[in-house]
C-alpha positions as CSV (number, residue, x, y, z in Angstrom):
1,M,7.2,23.0,-1.1
2,L,3.8,23.4,0.5
3,I,3.4,26.9,-1.0
4,L,4.2,25.4,-4.5
5,I,1.5,22.8,-4.0
6,W,-0.9,25.5,-2.8
7,F,-0.3,27.6,-5.9
8,I,-0.7,24.6,-8.2
9,V,-4.0,23.6,-6.6
10,C,-5.3,27.2,-6.8
11,I,-4.3,27.6,-10.5
12,I,-6.0,24.3,-11.4
13,F,-9.1,25.3,-9.5
14,A,-9.3,28.6,-11.2
15,F,-8.8,27.0,-14.6
16,V,-11.5,24.4,-14.1
17,Q,-13.9,26.9,-12.6
18,Y,-13.4,29.2,-15.6
19,I,-13.8,26.5,-18.2
20,L,-16.7,24.4,-16.7
21,G,-18.3,26.8,-14.3
22,D,-21.1,25.1,-12.3
23,S,-21.0,21.9,-14.3
24,G,-21.5,18.7,-12.4
25,H,-18.1,17.4,-13.8
26,A,-16.1,20.4,-12.6
27,L,-15.2,18.7,-9.2
28,E,-14.3,15.5,-10.9
29,L,-12.0,17.2,-13.4
30,F,-10.5,19.3,-10.6
31,A,-9.7,16.1,-8.5
32,L,-8.2,14.4,-11.5
33,L,-6.0,17.3,-12.6
34,T,-4.9,17.9,-9.0
35,A,-4.0,14.2,-8.5
36,I,-2.0,14.1,-11.8
37,S,-0.1,17.3,-11.0
38,L,0.8,16.2,-7.5
39,F,1.9,12.9,-8.8
40,L,4.2,14.5,-11.3
41,L,5.5,17.0,-8.8
42,N,6.3,14.1,-6.4
43,K,8.2,12.3,-9.2
44,L,10.1,15.4,-10.1
45,T,11.2,16.0,-6.5
46,N,12.1,12.4,-6.0
47,K,14.2,12.5,-9.1
48,N,16.1,15.6,-7.8
49,K,16.7,14.0,-4.4
50,T,18.3,10.9,-6.0
51,K,20.7,13.0,-8.1
52,K,22.2,14.7,-5.1
């Protein structure tokens, strides 16, 4: 699970860095997208745990 989180964060970082570069808002967008993706991943894994 930790490896999946690491890949998600790295992909988001690369995407934001490619799109915004050295903009002042790149870190804010990176933090927002990472928080949203980790929240959704948490919801998905909790949903799968309750089905079992």
